[in-house]
C-alpha positions in Angstrom: 157.3 -55.9 184.3 154.0 -55.2 182.7 152.7 -57.6 180.0 153.3 -56.1 176.5 150.1 -54.9 174.8 150.6 -52.9 171.6 147.3 -51.2 172.2 148.1 -49.9 175.7 151.6 -50.4 177.1 154.8 -52.0 175.9 158.2 -52.6 177.5 161.6 -51.4 176.4 162.4 -54.9 175.4 159.4 -55.0 173.1 160.3 -51.7 171.5 163.9 -52.8 171.0 162.8 -56.0 169.3 160.5 -54.0 166.9 162.7 -51.0 166.1 163.2 -52.1 162.5 159.6 -52.8 161.8 158.7 -50.7 158.7 155.3 -49.6 160.1 156.6 -48.7 163.6 156.3 -45.0 164.5 157.8 -43.7 167.7 156.7 -40.4 169.2 158.2 -38.3 172.0 155.2 -36.9 173.8 157.0 -35.2 176.6 155.4 -32.2 178.4 156.2 -30.4 181.6 154.4 -28.0 183.9 155.4 -24.3 183.2 157.0 -24.0 186.7 159.5 -26.8 185.8 161.2 -24.5 183.3 162.0 -27.4 180.9 161.8 -27.3 177.1 160.7 -30.7 175.9 161.4 -29.9 172.2 165.0 -28.8 173.0 165.5 -32.0 175.1 164.1 -34.0 172.2 166.5 -32.3 169.7 169.4 -33.1 172.0 168.5 -36.8 172.6 165.7 -39.1 171.5 165.0 -42.7 170.7 166.1 -43.4 167.1 163.5 -42.4 164.5 161.2 -40.7 167.1 159.2 -37.7 166.1 158.2 -34.9 168.6 154.6 -34.6 169.5 153.9 -31.1 170.8 151.0 -31.4 173.2 150.6 -27.6 173.5 150.6 -27.0 169.7 148.6 -30.1 168.5 145.7 -28.6 170.4 142.7 -26.3 170.1 144.4 -23.0 170.2 141.1 -21.2 170.1 140.5 -22.2 173.7 141.8 -20.3 176.7 142.5 -23.6 178.4 145.8 -25.4 177.8 146.3 -28.3 175.3 142.6 -28.9 174.7 141.7 -31.6 172.1 142.5 -30.3 168.6 140.0 -30.2 165.8 140.0 -33.5 163.8 141.4 -31.7 160.7 144.3 -30.2 162.6 145.2 -33.6 164.1 145.1 -35.2 160.7 147.3 -32.6 159.1 149.8 -32.7 161.9 150.0 -36.5 161.7 150.4 -36.4 157.9 153.3 -33.9 158.4 154.9 -36.2 160.9 154.5 -39.3 158.7 152.1 -41.1 161.0 149.0 -42.7 159.5 147.0 -45.7 158.6 148.6 -49.1 159.2 151.2 -47.8 161.7 151.9 -49.1 165.1 152.6 -46.1 167.3 154.6 -46.1 170.5 154.8 -43.0 172.6 157.3 -42.2 175.3 158.1 -39.3 177.6 161.1 -38.1 179.6 159.6 -39.0 183.0 158.4 -42.6 182.6 154.7 -42.9 182.2 153.2 -39.4 182.3 152.4 -37.1 179.4 152.8 -40.0 176.9 149.5 -41.3 178.3 147.8 -38.0 177.1 149.1 -38.6 173.6 148.0 -42.2 173.8 144.5 -41.2 174.8 144.3 -38.5 172.1 145.1 -41.2 169.5 142.4 -43.4 170.9 140.0 -40.4 170.8 140.8 -40.1 167.1 139.9 -43.7 166.5 143.5 -45.1 166.4 143.9 -48.4 168.3 147.4 -49.6 167.4 149.0 -47.2 169.8 150.9 -47.9 173.1 152.9 -46.1 175.8 156.5 -47.1 176.4 156.6 -48.4 179.9 159.3 -46.4 181.9 159.8 -44.1 179.0 163.1 -42.5 178.0 164.6 -42.8 181.5 164.3 -46.6 181.5 165.5 -46.8 177.8 168.6 -44.8 178.7 169.2 -46.6 182.0 169.4 -49.8 180.0 172.1 -48.3 177.8 170.0 -48.4 174.6 170.7 -46.2 171.6 169.7 -42.6 171.4 170.3 -40.0 168.7 170.0 -36.3 167.9 169.2 -36.6 164.2 165.8 -35.6 162.8 163.9 -38.5 161.3 163.3 -39.1 157.6 159.6 -38.4 157.1 157.2 -39.3 154.3 153.6 -38.1 154.3 151.1 -40.8 155.4 147.3 -40.4 155.4 145.4 -41.1 158.6 141.7 -42.0 158.6 140.2 -40.4 161.7 136.9 -41.5 163.4 136.5 -39.5 166.5 135.3 -41.5 169.5 133.2 -38.9 171.3 132.4 -41.2 174.2 136.1 -40.9 175.3 135.9 -37.2 176.3 133.6 -35.1 178.5 133.0 -31.4 178.8 132.2 -29.3 181.9 128.4 -29.6 181.4 128.6 -33.4 181.2 130.9 -33.6 184.2 128.6 -31.3 186.2 125.6 -33.5 185.4 127.6 -36.6 186.5 128.6 -35.0 189.7 124.9 -34.3 190.6 123.4 -37.6 189.3 126.2 -40.0 190.4 125.8 -42.1 187.3 129.6 -42.0 186.7 132.5 -42.4 189.0 134.5 -39.1 188.7 138.1 -40.0 189.5 140.7 -37.3 190.2 144.4 -38.0 189.4 145.9 -35.1 191.4 147.9 -35.6 194.6 145.8 -36.0 197.8 146.8 -32.6 199.2 145.5 -30.8 196.1 142.3 -33.0 196.0 141.5 -32.2 199.6 142.2 -28.5 199.0 145.0 -28.4 201.6 147.4 -26.6 199.2 147.2 -23.9 196.6 146.9 -25.0 193.0 150.1 -24.6 190.9 148.1 -22.5 188.3 147.3 -19.0 189.5 143.7 -18.0 190.0 142.2 -21.5 190.6 140.3 -22.4 193.7 141.4 -25.4 195.8 139.5 -28.6 196.3 137.8 -31.1 194.0 134.6 -31.8 192.0 131.8 -32.9 194.4 131.3 -36.6 194.6 134.6 -37.4 193.0 137.2 -40.0 194.2 140.9 -39.5 194.5 143.4 -41.9 192.8 146.7 -40.0 192.6 148.4 -41.1 189.4 151.6 -41.7 191.3 149.9 -44.6 193.1 149.7 -46.4 189.8 153.4 -46.2 189.1 156.5 -48.1 190.4 159.6 -46.3 191.8 161.3 -46.6 188.4 158.5 -44.8 186.6 157.0 -47.9 185.1 153.3 -48.7 185.5 152.2 -51.3 188.1 150.8 -54.6 186.9 147.1 -54.6 185.8 145.8 -56.4 188.9 147.8 -54.0 191.2 146.3 -51.0 189.3 142.8 -52.4 189.8 143.5 -52.7 193.5 144.5 -49.1 193.8 141.2 -48.0 192.3 139.2 -50.3 194.6 141.2 -49.1 197.7 140.1 -45.6 196.8 136.5 -46.6 196.9 135.9 -46.5 193.1 132.9 -48.5 192.0 134.3 -50.1 188.9 130.9 -51.2 187.8 130.0 -47.6 186.9 131.4 -45.8 183.8 134.3 -43.5 184.8 135.3 -39.9 184.1 138.9 -39.1 184.9 140.1 -35.6 185.7 143.3 -33.9 187.0 144.9 -30.5 186.7 144.8 -29.9 183.0 143.9 -33.2 181.4 147.3 -34.8 181.2 147.7 -37.1 184.2 144.0 -38.0 184.0 145.0 -40.0 181.0 147.3 -42.2 183.2 144.2 -43.3 185.0 142.6 -44.1 181.7 145.6 -46.1 180.6 145.6 -48.0 183.8 141.9 -48.9 183.4 142.5 -50.0 179.9 145.2 -52.3 181.2 142.8 -54.1 183.5 140.0 -54.3 181.0 137.8 -51.4 181.9 137.0 -49.5 178.7 134.0 -47.4 179.7 136.1 -44.4 180.7 136.3 -40.8 179.5 138.6 -37.9 180.2 137.4 -34.5 181.4 139.4 -32.4 179.0 139.2 -29.1 180.8 139.8 -30.7 184.2 140.6 -28.5 187.2 142.0 -25.7 185.1 138.5 -25.2 183.9 136.4 -26.3 186.9 138.5 -24.4 189.5 138.3 -21.2 187.5 134.5 -20.9 187.5 133.1 -19.5 190.7 129.6 -20.7 189.9 130.8 -24.4 189.9 130.6 -26.1 193.3 133.7 -27.5 194.9 134.3 -29.8 197.8 137.2 -30.0 200.2 138.6 -32.7 202.6 138.3 -36.4 202.0 136.0 -37.8 199.3 
């Protein structure tokens, strides 16, 4: 079991022990690919950890962009958190219905907004339920709470910055997609995207960082996965994936073993793969 750290990852035992803390806020950050035909809000309404609020990744986003769930404007994030009763002085714990997946995106988004007392629930709702812990279908009691936001711009990169990093090699670009997608051996799940990867990037499939039960591997084991993929951990890192969700699992894993000079490419392959003028590579890294 991973060591509890309220700024990155906590266990179900830790959450159970802190459930009655007055400044604890629990968020359901579940999200699914469109092809899965799952409605995370409906699933939340039917069953969630007591007191949890639902964090809608697709709505708490920059809806002016054609790309999915891009980082929202600061003002929108602040207003949504106020409405959810999440603010200054709160310890936030985020879970999802798969284990450690989209919750990592919400964790990173809070970090981007300058919030540090935020963690992902290791193993998520599946582990919580497998242990026979309480769930409910009641909406939480919410009181407005102000949140002070200080956006940490170094934690996110855009396509221009990633293109420069690909050419200069001053960052390690690390792709969280499965190996077949990285190598360009299969079609992308989103229509209209080319297959392959950003030139000079490395492949660390996010699944390699997880145990069979959906929990995250220990910090040293996560570090070993990056090293085995040929990642130079002395360089700052940019993580990428399909649409900026599982890239955050890589960021969370790096945070766990003490590497904090990382950023997430928000547009990820949904943006890069759609532009015919951007170069792509296929095959092994």
